DRENVEX-276815 format. One record per residue (C-alpha): z, x, y. Coordinates in pm, whole numbers, plus 50000, padded with zeros to 5 digits. Example, Ala and Ser with C-alpha at 12.3 -4.5 7.8 and 13.67 -1.06 7.14 Angstrom:
BEGIN
507805123049550 507145136749894 
***
This chain:
BEGIN
500005000050000 498995014250333 501815017450580 501195013650951 503545033551169 503535025951542 505415040151838 507915066151709 510795071351951 511615105252105 514045130151947 517675126252043 518675148652332 520825147652639 517795141152854 515895118052619 516475086152429 517845090452075 515355087251797 514945059151549 512365072851309 509355052351199 510065027251472 507535000751367 506654997851001 504684973250790 504794976550413 505754957350100 506904988849925 510604998549914 511655024050172 514695039450338 515055052750693 517815074850829 519095065951175 518295093651421 516445125651337 516065130750958 515745168251016 519145168951189 521025139051052 524665130851123 527425140250879 527685103950757 524285089650851 523545052650862 520605045450632 518475013950631 517235001850290 514294977550289 512254958150033 514854962449758 517104936549588 520884940349646 521454951449286 518824978849285 520285011149136 520345032649451 521645068149469 522265093249745 521915127849592 522605162149735 523045198149622 526175189449422 524915157149268 525345120649365 527415111149667 529735081049688 528415055749940 529235022650104 526464996750088 526654965350300 523564943550315 520574965150406 522704994850516 523995025250331 526455052250448 528245081050273 531995075950230 532745111850327 531115137850548 528105155150394 527585192650384 526195206550710 522745221750667 522235206550321 519305184650212 519805149950061 517605122749920 517865084949882 516375073249554 516075043649319 517195051648966 515455037648661 513105045848375 514415081148350 512875090648684 514005088049046 511825071249303 512605089549627 512695066449930 513765091450197 514925127050244 516985142150524 518875173450626 522365172650778 522675189051120 524855220251135 526685208251448 529715185451440 529295149451554 529775143451926 532495119052036 531465083252106 530275077852466 532635062552719 531775029552888 533315002353101 531454973252949 528094956252918 526274931253137 523974903753013 520754905153214 518904876453048 518774856752722 516154834052571 512834832652387 510104855252521 506464858752420 505544889852217 504134918252426 503204944152163 502344945251793 505954955651723 507344924051883 508224893551677 508884857651781 512574851351821 515584850452046 516104880752271 518974895252471 518554920652749 521704939752838 522804969153052 525634992752954 528075002553231 529255038653189 532875046853261 533685060253608 532565096153636 530725094853303 526985101353261 524535074253159 525095062052801 523435081152520 523445076952145 523055042651989 524125007252062 525414990051746 525034952051746 527404930351539 527814893851446 531614897251453 534234921251583 533584954151404 536034979751274 535295016251359 536585024651012 533935002150851 530915003051087 528514986050843 530434953250818 528824925951026 526144949951150 523104931051283 521114961251401 521024993451601 519035003051910 518825034252125 521345033252411 519575043152730 520135040253103 518925007453247 518074976653045 518314976152666 516474948952476 517934932952164 516114908851937 512614895651984 511154924952179 510674951651916 511894927651647 509684943751384 511104978151442 513184990551155 516734989451291 516264962451556 518634932351548 516954898851487 517904862751555 516204829951480 514794815051800 516234780651714 519684793651620 520604820851870 524054836851858 526944822952058 528304857952104 527644893251987 529804924351962 528454957552086 529704993052026 528395026752135 528115053051865 526135081451716 523635083151431 526435088951179 528145055451233 530985069351444 531445040351686 533805035151975 535745004552089 533604972752065 532884948452349 532224911252310 529264895852492 529094857752524 525624842352516 525334812652756 524804779252585 522134771852846 519914800852728 516354789052655 515684779652293 512464774352104 511124738652128 
***
């Protein structure tokens, strides 16, 4: 099956938006994508698993064998920090042979602390028409993160949750992840076909969402609740 990849995001850096690899993907084949840069992944990277049933025999393997992982819905994360500089692979087991879905290398540097912020503002909410081939039809939120006084513009990733998350279990209730950048950040319909983007049905939008800033390894800071106005436009 031919895979169409569109619009890869830039590599994570202090002066650039963090990367979500293979940003727009169309395929019926199983695949896995590591949040951030797969050549310099976090010590406990968040991994998206797609086109596989929940009971598929998945494994995360490294230089010392299989690694214990947490799997919640479509997301996978190691339970302990991986070895810096080592290579790992995500694979489906079966038939005496692994089917490798993704490979990545852990960055040698330690994870940076979660960014500091004062809150988040809702800019607009409602159904918007698709603008690019990566956009789907659905409910969208546009938000702006307010950095803490004296702090630089937010970097890293914005984790989107259906319920109040726990930093100790960042996969629970996770709806999606987007790059945290200065200015407006779009959640939902715009870019809805990108791999990590949160999605909502246009006829059943959320009443509220929880947002947390974090890095590519699932280290998230204190969450903030954002109420969605009941008057937000719905699909007819």
